[in-house]
N, CA, C and O atoms as CSV, one atom per row, in Angstrom:
chain,resi,resn,atom,element,x,y,z
A,1,MET,N,N,105.996,90.989,-136.222
A,1,MET,CA,C,106.311,92.272,-136.819
A,1,MET,C,C,107.819,92.496,-136.727
A,1,MET,O,O,108.402,92.397,-135.648
A,2,LEU,N,N,108.441,92.795,-137.854
A,2,LEU,CA,C,109.851,93.132,-137.860
A,2,LEU,C,C,110.023,94.595,-137.468
A,2,LEU,O,O,109.261,95.462,-137.894
A,3,ALA,N,N,111.026,94.848,-136.658
A,3,ALA,CA,C,111.343,96.220,-136.284
A,3,ALA,C,C,112.068,96.915,-137.435
A,3,ALA,O,O,111.936,98.125,-137.623
A,4,PHE,N,N,112.837,96.137,-138.203
A,4,PHE,CA,C,113.554,96.697,-139.337
A,4,PHE,C,C,113.545,95.719,-140.500
A,4,PHE,O,O,113.771,94.520,-140.335
A,5,GLU,N,N,113.281,96.257,-141.667
A,5,GLU,CA,C,113.397,95.507,-142.912
A,5,GLU,C,C,113.850,96.498,-143.974
A,5,GLU,O,O,113.140,97.457,-144.279
A,6,CYS,N,N,115.023,96.270,-144.532
A,6,CYS,CA,C,115.621,97.208,-145.471
A,6,CYS,C,C,114.726,97.403,-146.690
A,6,CYS,O,O,114.247,96.440,-147.289
A,7,THR,N,N,114.510,98.666,-147.043
A,7,THR,CA,C,113.725,99.003,-148.232
A,7,THR,C,C,114.619,99.338,-149.422
A,7,THR,O,O,114.126,99.618,-150.514
A,8,LYS,N,N,115.936,99.307,-149.207
A,8,LYS,CA,C,116.922,99.613,-150.250
A,8,LYS,C,C,116.718,101.007,-150.833
A,8,LYS,O,O,116.923,101.227,-152.026
A,9,CYS,N,N,116.314,101.940,-149.985
A,9,CYS,CA,C,116.044,103.303,-150.433
A,9,CYS,C,C,117.307,104.126,-150.623
A,9,CYS,O,O,117.307,105.088,-151.390
A,10,GLY,N,N,118.392,103.758,-149.930
A,10,GLY,CA,C,119.645,104.485,-150.055
A,10,GLY,C,C,119.824,105.613,-149.062
A,10,GLY,O,O,120.862,106.274,-149.067
A,11,THR,N,N,118.852,105.848,-148.220
A,11,THR,CA,C,118.967,106.932,-147.251
A,11,THR,C,C,120.211,106.774,-146.379
A,11,THR,O,O,120.879,107.762,-146.073
A,12,CYS,N,N,120.524,105.561,-145.982
A,12,CYS,CA,C,121.690,105.324,-145.124
A,12,CYS,C,C,122.997,105.441,-145.904
A,12,CYS,O,O,124.072,105.461,-145.304
A,13,CYS,N,N,122.922,105.518,-147.221
A,13,CYS,CA,C,124.113,105.657,-148.068
A,13,CYS,C,C,124.423,107.119,-148.360
A,13,CYS,O,O,125.395,107.429,-149.048
A,14,TYR,N,N,123.606,108.002,-147.841
A,14,TYR,CA,C,123.744,109.428,-148.115
A,14,TYR,C,C,124.382,110.134,-146.930
A,14,TYR,O,O,124.054,109.858,-145.776
A,15,GLY,N,N,125.286,111.039,-147.227
A,15,GLY,CA,C,125.851,111.876,-146.179
A,15,GLY,C,C,127.345,112.033,-146.312
A,15,GLY,O,O,128.062,111.075,-146.605
A,16,LYS,N,N,127.796,113.211,-146.101
A,16,LYS,CA,C,129.228,113.497,-146.150
A,16,LYS,C,C,129.892,112.887,-144.930
A,16,LYS,O,O,129.256,112.678,-143.897
A,17,GLY,N,N,131.155,112.611,-145.062
A,17,GLY,CA,C,131.896,112.060,-143.936
A,17,GLY,C,C,132.329,110.642,-144.177
A,17,GLY,O,O,133.295,110.175,-143.572
A,18,GLY,N,N,131.641,109.953,-145.041
A,18,GLY,CA,C,132.054,108.618,-145.438
A,18,GLY,C,C,131.797,107.534,-144.422
A,18,GLY,O,O,131.424,107.791,-143.278
A,19,ILE,N,N,132.008,106.320,-144.873
A,19,ILE,CA,C,131.848,105.115,-144.068
A,19,ILE,C,C,133.240,104.626,-143.683
A,19,ILE,O,O,134.080,104.401,-144.554
A,20,SER,N,N,133.487,104.461,-142.402
A,20,SER,CA,C,134.811,103.990,-141.986
A,20,SER,C,C,135.000,102.536,-142.395
A,20,SER,O,O,134.074,101.726,-142.346
A,21,VAL,N,N,136.239,102.230,-142.803
A,21,VAL,CA,C,136.590,100.881,-143.236
A,21,VAL,C,C,137.884,100.448,-142.552
A,21,VAL,O,O,138.840,101.215,-142.436
A,22,ARG,N,N,137.880,99.218,-142.112
A,22,ARG,CA,C,139.083,98.628,-141.508
A,22,ARG,C,C,139.975,98.070,-142.622
A,22,ARG,O,O,139.541,97.910,-143.762
A,23,ARG,N,N,141.205,97.784,-142.274
A,23,ARG,CA,C,142.178,97.261,-143.251
A,23,ARG,C,C,141.669,95.965,-143.897
A,23,ARG,O,O,141.793,95.803,-145.111
A,24,ASP,N,N,141.102,95.041,-143.114
A,24,ASP,CA,C,140.613,93.792,-143.701
A,24,ASP,C,C,139.433,94.036,-144.645
A,24,ASP,O,O,139.259,93.310,-145.624
A,25,GLU,N,N,138.630,95.051,-144.352
A,25,GLU,CA,C,137.515,95.378,-145.236
A,25,GLU,C,C,138.026,96.003,-146.538
A,25,GLU,O,O,137.495,95.742,-147.618
A,26,ILE,N,N,139.059,96.829,-146.413
A,26,ILE,CA,C,139.677,97.422,-147.603
A,26,ILE,C,C,140.180,96.320,-148.515
A,26,ILE,O,O,139.936,96.351,-149.721
A,27,GLU,N,N,140.871,95.356,-147.956
A,27,GLU,CA,C,141.410,94.251,-148.762
A,27,GLU,C,C,140.299,93.438,-149.408
A,27,GLU,O,O,140.408,93.056,-150.573
A,28,ARG,N,N,139.231,93.170,-148.665
A,28,ARG,CA,C,138.111,92.382,-149.188
A,28,ARG,C,C,137.395,93.123,-150.323
A,28,ARG,O,O,137.064,92.526,-151.347
A,29,ILE,N,N,137.159,94.425,-150.136
A,29,ILE,CA,C,136.471,95.212,-151.163
A,29,ILE,C,C,137.362,95.352,-152.402
A,29,ILE,O,O,136.889,95.229,-153.532
A,30,ALA,N,N,138.647,95.610,-152.179
A,30,ALA,CA,C,139.580,95.736,-153.311
A,30,ALA,C,C,139.612,94.447,-154.122
A,30,ALA,O,O,139.582,94.485,-155.352
A,31,GLU,N,N,139.672,93.322,-153.447
A,31,GLU,CA,C,139.668,92.034,-154.150
A,31,GLU,C,C,138.379,91.870,-154.956
A,31,GLU,O,O,138.415,91.427,-156.103
A,32,PHE,N,N,137.258,92.223,-154.364
A,32,PHE,CA,C,135.960,92.146,-155.041
A,32,PHE,C,C,135.962,93.002,-156.315
A,32,PHE,O,O,135.406,92.611,-157.341
A,33,LEU,N,N,136.597,94.175,-156.228
A,33,LEU,CA,C,136.662,95.084,-157.371
A,33,LEU,C,C,137.766,94.715,-158.361
A,33,LEU,O,O,137.824,95.259,-159.464
A,34,GLY,N,N,138.636,93.791,-157.963
A,34,GLY,CA,C,139.719,93.370,-158.835
A,34,GLY,C,C,140.864,94.374,-158.921
A,34,GLY,O,O,141.527,94.491,-159.951
A,35,ILE,N,N,141.084,95.096,-157.824
A,35,ILE,CA,C,142.169,96.078,-157.792
A,35,ILE,C,C,143.029,95.860,-156.550
A,35,ILE,O,O,142.642,95.124,-155.642
A,36,GLU,N,N,144.176,96.490,-156.512
A,36,GLU,CA,C,145.061,96.426,-155.344
A,36,GLU,C,C,144.488,97.292,-154.219
A,36,GLU,O,O,143.785,98.270,-154.471
A,37,SER,N,N,144.793,96.924,-152.998
A,37,SER,CA,C,144.338,97.698,-151.836
A,37,SER,C,C,144.807,99.140,-151.910
A,37,SER,O,O,144.053,100.057,-151.587
A,38,SER,N,N,146.043,99.346,-152.329
A,38,SER,CA,C,146.583,100.709,-152.425
A,38,SER,C,C,145.799,101.541,-153.439
A,38,SER,O,O,145.581,102.735,-153.232
A,39,SER,N,N,145.381,100.914,-154.526
A,39,SER,CA,C,144.578,101.601,-155.534
A,39,SER,C,C,143.189,101.928,-154.980
A,39,SER,O,O,142.656,103.012,-155.215
A,40,PHE,N,N,142.616,100.987,-154.249
A,40,PHE,CA,C,141.315,101.227,-153.620
A,40,PHE,C,C,141.401,102.437,-152.698
A,40,PHE,O,O,140.545,103.321,-152.734
A,41,ILE,N,N,142.434,102.466,-151.878
A,41,ILE,CA,C,142.596,103.573,-150.926
A,41,ILE,C,C,142.742,104.902,-151.656
A,41,ILE,O,O,142.081,105.879,-151.305
A,42,SER,N,N,143.591,104.946,-152.654
A,42,SER,CA,C,143.840,106.213,-153.346
A,42,SER,C,C,142.626,106.685,-154.149
A,42,SER,O,O,142.396,107.889,-154.265
A,43,ARG,N,N,141.860,105.768,-154.693
A,43,ARG,CA,C,140.711,106.144,-155.517
A,43,ARG,C,C,139.427,106.382,-154.725
A,43,ARG,O,O,138.633,107.261,-155.064
A,44,PHE,N,N,139.231,105.597,-153.674
A,44,PHE,CA,C,137.916,105.589,-153.040
A,44,PHE,C,C,137.881,105.962,-151.558
A,44,PHE,O,O,136.811,105.956,-150.949
A,45,CYS,N,N,139.028,106.284,-150.974
A,45,CYS,CA,C,139.061,106.546,-149.532
A,45,CYS,C,C,139.634,107.920,-149.204
A,45,CYS,O,O,140.428,108.490,-149.952
A,46,ASP,N,N,139.202,108.420,-148.064
A,46,ASP,CA,C,139.804,109.576,-147.423
A,46,ASP,C,C,140.460,109.056,-146.163
A,46,ASP,O,O,140.014,108.068,-145.580
A,47,GLU,N,N,141.530,109.730,-145.743
A,47,GLU,CA,C,142.197,109.339,-144.505
A,47,GLU,C,C,142.154,110.503,-143.534
A,47,GLU,O,O,142.495,111.635,-143.876
A,48,LYS,N,N,141.728,110.201,-142.313
A,48,LYS,CA,C,141.695,111.181,-141.233
A,48,LYS,C,C,142.124,110.501,-139.959
A,48,LYS,O,O,141.598,109.452,-139.586
A,49,TYR,N,N,143.085,111.109,-139.295
A,49,TYR,CA,C,143.556,110.593,-138.006
A,49,TYR,C,C,143.982,109.125,-138.095
A,49,TYR,O,O,143.779,108.351,-137.159
A,50,GLY,N,N,144.570,108.757,-139.224
A,50,GLY,CA,C,145.065,107.401,-139.398
A,50,GLY,C,C,143.992,106.366,-139.695
A,50,GLY,O,O,144.273,105.168,-139.700
A,51,ARG,N,N,142.771,106.810,-139.942
A,51,ARG,CA,C,141.673,105.892,-140.271
A,51,ARG,C,C,141.162,106.217,-141.668
A,51,ARG,O,O,141.218,107.361,-142.119
A,52,PHE,N,N,140.668,105.197,-142.336
A,52,PHE,CA,C,140.150,105.365,-143.691
A,52,PHE,C,C,138.634,105.336,-143.704
A,52,PHE,O,O,137.996,104.643,-142.912
A,53,SER,N,N,138.074,106.105,-144.625
A,53,SER,CA,C,136.626,106.052,-144.852
A,53,SER,C,C,136.371,106.146,-146.341
A,53,SER,O,O,137.135,106.771,-147.077
A,54,ILE,N,N,135.295,105.524,-146.776
A,54,ILE,CA,C,134.906,105.553,-148.180
A,54,ILE,C,C,134.354,106.936,-148.503
A,54,ILE,O,O,133.555,107.494,-147.750
A,55,LYS,N,N,134.786,107.467,-149.612
A,55,LYS,CA,C,134.381,108.803,-150.020
A,55,LYS,C,C,132.892,108.861,-150.375
A,55,LYS,O,O,132.258,107.858,-150.701
A,56,SER,N,N,132.380,110.068,-150.295
A,56,SER,CA,C,131.056,110.371,-150.826
A,56,SER,C,C,131.244,111.033,-152.177
A,56,SER,O,O,132.222,111.746,-152.400
A,57,GLY,N,N,130.306,110.793,-153.072
A,57,GLY,CA,C,130.368,111.429,-154.383
A,57,GLY,C,C,129.845,112.853,-154.321
A,57,GLY,O,O,129.418,113.322,-153.265
A,58,GLU,N,N,129.880,113.534,-155.450
A,58,GLU,CA,C,129.381,114.912,-155.509
A,58,GLU,C,C,127.902,115.003,-155.154
A,58,GLU,O,O,127.434,116.046,-154.700
A,59,ASP,N,N,127.170,113.917,-155.361
A,59,ASP,CA,C,125.738,113.908,-155.040
A,59,ASP,C,C,125.481,113.655,-153.558
A,59,ASP,O,O,124.331,113.674,-153.118
A,60,GLY,N,N,126.551,113.417,-152.777
A,60,GLY,CA,C,126.407,113.193,-151.342
A,60,GLY,C,C,126.245,111.745,-150.951
A,60,GLY,O,O,126.260,111.425,-149.763
A,61,TYR,N,N,126.089,110.856,-151.921
A,61,TYR,CA,C,125.952,109.422,-151.648
A,61,TYR,C,C,127.330,108.766,-151.645
A,61,TYR,O,O,128.278,109.282,-152.238
A,62,CYS,N,N,127.424,107.640,-150.979
A,62,CYS,CA,C,128.627,106.819,-151.023
A,62,CYS,C,C,128.996,106.600,-152.492
A,62,CYS,O,O,128.117,106.430,-153.337
A,63,VAL,N,N,130.296,106.604,-152.791
A,63,VAL,CA,C,130.725,106.436,-154.183
A,63,VAL,C,C,130.311,105.078,-154.758
A,63,VAL,O,O,130.331,104.895,-155.975
A,64,PHE,N,N,129.944,104.143,-153.914
A,64,PHE,CA,C,129.533,102.822,-154.397
A,64,PHE,C,C,128.012,102.667,-154.467
A,64,PHE,O,O,127.510,101.575,-154.733
A,65,PHE,N,N,127.284,103.750,-154.230
A,65,PHE,CA,C,125.828,103.683,-154.320
A,65,PHE,C,C,125.383,104.172,-155.686
A,65,PHE,O,O,125.779,105.244,-156.143
A,66,ASP,N,N,124.558,103.371,-156.323
A,66,ASP,CA,C,123.966,103.707,-157.609
A,66,ASP,C,C,122.455,103.689,-157.409
A,66,ASP,O,O,121.910,102.699,-156.921
A,67,LYS,N,N,121.783,104.753,-157.775
A,67,LYS,CA,C,120.342,104.856,-157.494
A,67,LYS,C,C,119.520,103.742,-158.126
A,67,LYS,O,O,118.456,103.394,-157.613
A,68,GLU,N,N,119.989,103.187,-159.215
A,68,GLU,CA,C,119.254,102.088,-159.847
A,68,GLU,C,C,119.697,100.726,-159.328
A,68,GLU,O,O,118.866,99.844,-159.112
A,69,ARG,N,N,120.994,100.549,-159.128
A,69,ARG,CA,C,121.522,99.244,-158.709
A,69,ARG,C,C,121.760,99.141,-157.203
A,69,ARG,O,O,122.126,98.074,-156.711
A,70,GLN,N,N,121.560,100.220,-156.477
A,70,GLN,CA,C,121.844,100.338,-155.047
A,70,GLN,C,C,123.338,100.138,-154.781
A,70,GLN,O,O,124.171,100.663,-155.520
A,71,CYS,N,N,123.679,99.396,-153.750
A,71,CYS,CA,C,125.076,99.242,-153.357
A,71,CYS,C,C,125.794,98.312,-154.332
A,71,CYS,O,O,125.422,97.149,-154.490
A,72,THR,N,N,126.824,98.841,-154.978
A,72,THR,CA,C,127.542,98.038,-155.969
A,72,THR,C,C,128.607,97.145,-155.339
A,72,THR,O,O,129.237,96.350,-156.036
A,73,ILE,N,N,128.815,97.269,-154.028
A,73,ILE,CA,C,129.744,96.382,-153.319
A,73,ILE,C,C,129.027,95.626,-152.200
A,73,ILE,O,O,129.657,95.169,-151.246
A,74,HIS,N,N,127.718,95.500,-152.326
A,74,HIS,CA,C,126.914,94.914,-151.249
A,74,HIS,C,C,127.425,93.576,-150.716
A,74,HIS,O,O,127.416,93.381,-149.501
A,75,PRO,N,N,127.869,92.647,-151.559
A,75,PRO,CA,C,128.342,91.361,-151.024
A,75,PRO,C,C,129.543,91.486,-150.075
A,75,PRO,O,O,129.811,90.576,-149.290
A,76,VAL,N,N,130.263,92.610,-150.149
A,76,VAL,CA,C,131.459,92.789,-149.307
A,76,VAL,C,C,131.421,94.127,-148.561
A,76,VAL,O,O,132.464,94.660,-148.182
A,77,ASN,N,N,130.229,94.658,-148.356
A,77,ASN,CA,C,130.167,95.990,-147.754
A,77,ASN,C,C,130.750,96.012,-146.333
A,77,ASN,O,O,130.752,94.994,-145.640
A,78,PRO,N,N,131.242,97.180,-145.911
A,78,PRO,CA,C,131.878,97.290,-144.599
A,78,PRO,C,C,130.884,97.186,-143.446
A,78,PRO,O,O,129.675,97.319,-143.636
A,79,THR,N,N,131.406,96.949,-142.274
A,79,THR,CA,C,130.600,96.727,-141.076
A,79,THR,C,C,129.554,97.812,-140.824
A,79,THR,O,O,128.410,97.472,-140.523
A,80,PRO,N,N,129.889,99.106,-140.932
A,80,PRO,CA,C,128.834,100.101,-140.672
A,80,PRO,C,C,127.624,99.933,-141.585
A,80,PRO,O,O,126.497,100.221,-141.184
A,81,CYS,N,N,127.852,99.472,-142.802
A,81,CYS,CA,C,126.749,99.269,-143.748
A,81,CYS,C,C,125.960,98.008,-143.412
A,81,CYS,O,O,124.729,98.021,-143.378
A,82,SER,N,N,126.678,96.929,-143.167
A,82,SER,CA,C,125.994,95.654,-142.941
A,82,SER,C,C,125.285,95.595,-141.591
A,82,SER,O,O,124.376,94.785,-141.407
A,83,SER,N,N,125.686,96.434,-140.655
A,83,SER,CA,C,125.049,96.387,-139.338
A,83,SER,C,C,123.940,97.427,-139.157
A,83,SER,O,O,123.220,97.393,-138.159
A,84,TRP,N,N,123.798,98.345,-140.108
A,84,TRP,CA,C,122.718,99.343,-140.000
A,84,TRP,C,C,121.367,98.662,-139.934
A,84,TRP,O,O,121.139,97.723,-140.696
A,85,PRO,N,N,120.462,99.080,-139.070
A,85,PRO,CA,C,120.507,100.195,-138.128
A,85,PRO,C,C,120.872,99.754,-136.701
A,85,PRO,O,O,120.658,100.491,-135.738
A,86,PHE,N,N,121.414,98.565,-136.589
A,86,PHE,CA,C,121.648,98.016,-135.254
A,86,PHE,C,C,122.965,98.525,-134.666
A,86,PHE,O,O,123.865,97.749,-134.345
A,87,TYR,N,N,123.051,99.843,-134.536
A,87,TYR,CA,C,124.206,100.517,-133.947
A,87,TYR,C,C,124.002,100.648,-132.439
A,87,TYR,O,O,122.872,100.717,-131.957
A,88,ASN,N,N,125.106,100.682,-131.709
A,88,ASN,CA,C,125.028,100.813,-130.254
A,88,ASN,C,C,124.194,102.011,-129.820
A,88,ASN,O,O,123.410,101.914,-128.876
A,89,ALA,N,N,124.357,103.124,-130.497
A,89,ALA,CA,C,123.615,104.332,-130.122
A,89,ALA,C,C,122.106,104.113,-130.190
A,89,ALA,O,O,121.357,104.670,-129.387
A,90,LEU,N,N,121.664,103.307,-131.145
A,90,LEU,CA,C,120.229,103.047,-131.283
A,90,LEU,C,C,119.766,101.923,-130.370
A,90,LEU,O,O,118.600,101.876,-129.977
A,91,LEU,N,N,120.678,101.017,-130.033
A,91,LEU,CA,C,120.332,99.886,-129.169
A,91,LEU,C,C,120.346,100.253,-127.687
A,91,LEU,O,O,119.848,99.499,-126.851
A,92,LYS,N,N,120.913,101.401,-127.371
A,92,LYS,CA,C,121.017,101.802,-125.964
A,92,LYS,C,C,120.132,102.976,-125.596
A,92,LYS,O,O,119.921,103.237,-124.412
A,93,ASP,N,N,119.610,103.686,-126.578
A,93,ASP,CA,C,118.864,104.906,-126.276
A,93,ASP,C,C,117.595,104.991,-127.124
A,93,ASP,O,O,117.675,105.188,-128.337
A,94,PRO,N,N,116.441,104.847,-126.506
A,94,PRO,CA,C,115.178,104.916,-127.257
A,94,PRO,C,C,114.994,106.235,-128.010
A,94,PRO,O,O,114.363,106.259,-129.067
A,95,ASP,N,N,115.536,107.327,-127.477
A,95,ASP,CA,C,115.409,108.608,-128.175
A,95,ASP,C,C,116.181,108.593,-129.496
A,95,ASP,O,O,115.721,109.146,-130.495
A,96,ASN,N,N,117.348,107.962,-129.495
A,96,ASN,CA,C,118.110,107.839,-130.741
A,96,ASN,C,C,117.359,106.979,-131.749
A,96,ASN,O,O,117.348,107.276,-132.944
A,97,LEU,N,N,116.732,105.914,-131.263
A,97,LEU,CA,C,115.941,105.073,-132.161
A,97,LEU,C,C,114.786,105.869,-132.751
A,97,LEU,O,O,114.506,105.753,-133.944
A,98,ASP,N,N,114.119,106.665,-131.949
A,98,ASP,CA,C,113.006,107.475,-132.455
A,98,ASP,C,C,113.481,108.427,-133.557
A,98,ASP,O,O,112.781,108.624,-134.550
A,99,ALA,N,N,114.658,109.011,-133.386
A,99,ALA,CA,C,115.202,109.902,-134.414
A,99,ALA,C,C,115.509,109.113,-135.687
A,99,ALA,O,O,115.261,109.596,-136.792
A,100,ALA,N,N,116.046,107.905,-135.536
A,100,ALA,CA,C,116.360,107.072,-136.694
A,100,ALA,C,C,115.094,106.650,-137.431
A,100,ALA,O,O,115.102,106.518,-138.655
A,101,LYS,N,N,114.012,106.440,-136.694
A,101,LYS,CA,C,112.735,106.081,-137.336
A,101,LYS,C,C,112.297,107.162,-138.316
A,101,LYS,O,O,111.712,106.868,-139.358
A,102,ASP,N,N,112.588,108.424,-137.969
A,102,ASP,CA,C,112.217,109.525,-138.855
A,102,ASP,C,C,113.072,109.556,-140.111
A,102,ASP,O,O,112.628,110.044,-141.150
A,103,ALA,N,N,114.294,109.040,-140.029
A,103,ALA,CA,C,115.228,109.103,-141.150
A,103,ALA,C,C,115.205,107.860,-142.033
A,103,ALA,O,O,115.443,107.955,-143.238
A,104,CYS,N,N,114.926,106.710,-141.455
A,104,CYS,CA,C,115.042,105.445,-142.187
A,104,CYS,C,C,113.666,104.798,-142.365
A,104,CYS,O,O,113.046,104.388,-141.383
A,105,PRO,N,N,113.183,104.704,-143.607
A,105,PRO,CA,C,111.873,104.097,-143.830
A,105,PRO,C,C,111.837,102.590,-143.567
A,105,PRO,O,O,110.758,102.000,-143.515
A,106,GLY,N,N,113.002,101.964,-143.402
A,106,GLY,CA,C,113.036,100.532,-143.111
A,106,GLY,C,C,112.775,100.194,-141.658
A,106,GLY,O,O,112.472,99.049,-141.324
A,107,ILE,N,N,112.893,101.195,-140.788
A,107,ILE,CA,C,112.606,100.968,-139.366
A,107,ILE,C,C,111.109,101.174,-139.169
A,107,ILE,O,O,110.576,102.245,-139.461
A,108,ASN,N,N,110.453,100.161,-138.683
A,108,ASN,CA,C,109.020,100.212,-138.469
A,108,ASN,C,C,108.704,101.311,-137.449
A,108,ASN,O,O,109.149,101.228,-136.305
A,109,PRO,N,N,107.946,102.332,-137.843
A,109,PRO,CA,C,107.661,103.428,-136.918
A,109,PRO,C,C,106.844,103.000,-135.699
A,109,PRO,O,O,106.821,103.692,-134.681
A,110,ASP,N,N,106.180,101.860,-135.814
A,110,ASP,CA,C,105.354,101.379,-134.702
A,110,ASP,C,C,106.078,100.389,-133.791
A,110,ASP,O,O,105.509,99.927,-132.802
A,111,CYS,N,N,107.330,100.060,-134.119
A,111,CYS,CA,C,108.029,99.084,-133.288
A,111,CYS,C,C,108.434,99.718,-131.966
A,111,CYS,O,O,108.740,100.909,-131.891
A,112,SER,N,N,108.428,98.909,-130.949
A,112,SER,CA,C,108.887,99.384,-129.647
A,112,SER,C,C,110.405,99.277,-129.581
A,112,SER,O,O,111.026,98.574,-130.377
A,113,PHE,N,N,110.979,99.973,-128.639
A,113,PHE,CA,C,112.418,99.884,-128.411
A,113,PHE,C,C,112.791,98.436,-128.112
A,113,PHE,O,O,113.807,97.940,-128.599
A,114,GLU,N,N,111.972,97.761,-127.317
A,114,GLU,CA,C,112.220,96.369,-126.946
A,114,GLU,C,C,112.199,95.450,-128.166
A,114,GLU,O,O,113.028,94.548,-128.281
A,115,ASP,N,N,111.248,95.679,-129.078
A,115,ASP,CA,C,111.187,94.880,-130.311
A,115,ASP,C,C,112.433,95.096,-131.162
A,115,ASP,O,O,112.958,94.154,-131.756
A,116,PHE,N,N,112.899,96.330,-131.217
A,116,PHE,CA,C,114.089,96.654,-131.997
A,116,PHE,C,C,115.312,95.941,-131.422
A,116,PHE,O,O,116.088,95.335,-132.161
A,117,VAL,N,N,115.477,96.016,-130.109
A,117,VAL,CA,C,116.615,95.363,-129.445
A,117,VAL,C,C,116.507,93.850,-129.610
A,117,VAL,O,O,117.517,93.178,-129.819
A,118,ARG,N,N,115.311,93.317,-129.521
A,118,ARG,CA,C,115.106,91.879,-129.685
A,118,ARG,C,C,115.538,91.418,-131.072
A,118,ARG,O,O,116.236,90.411,-131.197
A,119,GLN,N,N,115.133,92.138,-132.116
A,119,GLN,CA,C,115.524,91.764,-133.466
A,119,GLN,C,C,117.042,91.854,-133.628
A,119,GLN,O,O,117.649,90.994,-134.266
A,120,ALA,N,N,117.646,92.870,-133.065
A,120,ALA,CA,C,119.100,92.998,-133.141
A,120,ALA,C,C,119.780,91.786,-132.536
A,120,ALA,O,O,120.720,91.248,-133.122
A,121,LYS,N,N,119.323,91.350,-131.381
A,121,LYS,CA,C,119.902,90.175,-130.730
A,121,LYS,C,C,119.688,88.923,-131.566
A,121,LYS,O,O,120.592,88.099,-131.703
A,122,GLU,N,N,118.493,88.783,-132.122
A,122,GLU,CA,C,118.178,87.622,-132.957
A,122,GLU,C,C,119.082,87.564,-134.195
A,122,GLU,O,O,119.413,86.485,-134.687
A,123,GLU,N,N,119.472,88.739,-134.682
A,123,GLU,CA,C,120.320,88.794,-135.876
A,123,GLU,C,C,121.808,88.846,-135.546
A,123,GLU,O,O,122.652,88.972,-136.434
A,124,GLY,N,N,122.115,88.747,-134.249
A,124,GLY,CA,C,123.503,88.637,-133.838
A,124,GLY,C,C,124.236,89.931,-133.597
A,124,GLY,O,O,125.466,89.955,-133.631
A,125,TYR,N,N,123.516,91.010,-133.356
A,125,TYR,CA,C,124.172,92.304,-133.095
A,125,TYR,C,C,124.238,92.588,-131.616
A,125,TYR,O,O,124.755,93.629,-131.209
């Protein structure tokens, strides 16, 4: 039994505040889009406290999420996207995992905390 298997529902792509991106991720995504890093930043990022994050659209989803095509930058998506749901907060606290189970349909509601941590380790998180 897998503890997590992505359903591509987009729930994790929704929410104000954006996805943080590192400089190397900005360069990789910009190259994928065929634009300069500076253009990527000005068009698709917000800056707070010297850090960049990908903007959310008016609908509340990441600007790169399309309801029909899902993530339009999936091959080069940033670390927070590619590592979901195997975040430290969920790997260290069963209560946080239980809350995530309610939000993410890809997390098996019947999986144990131990099964979740095991899958994370198997996948290199």
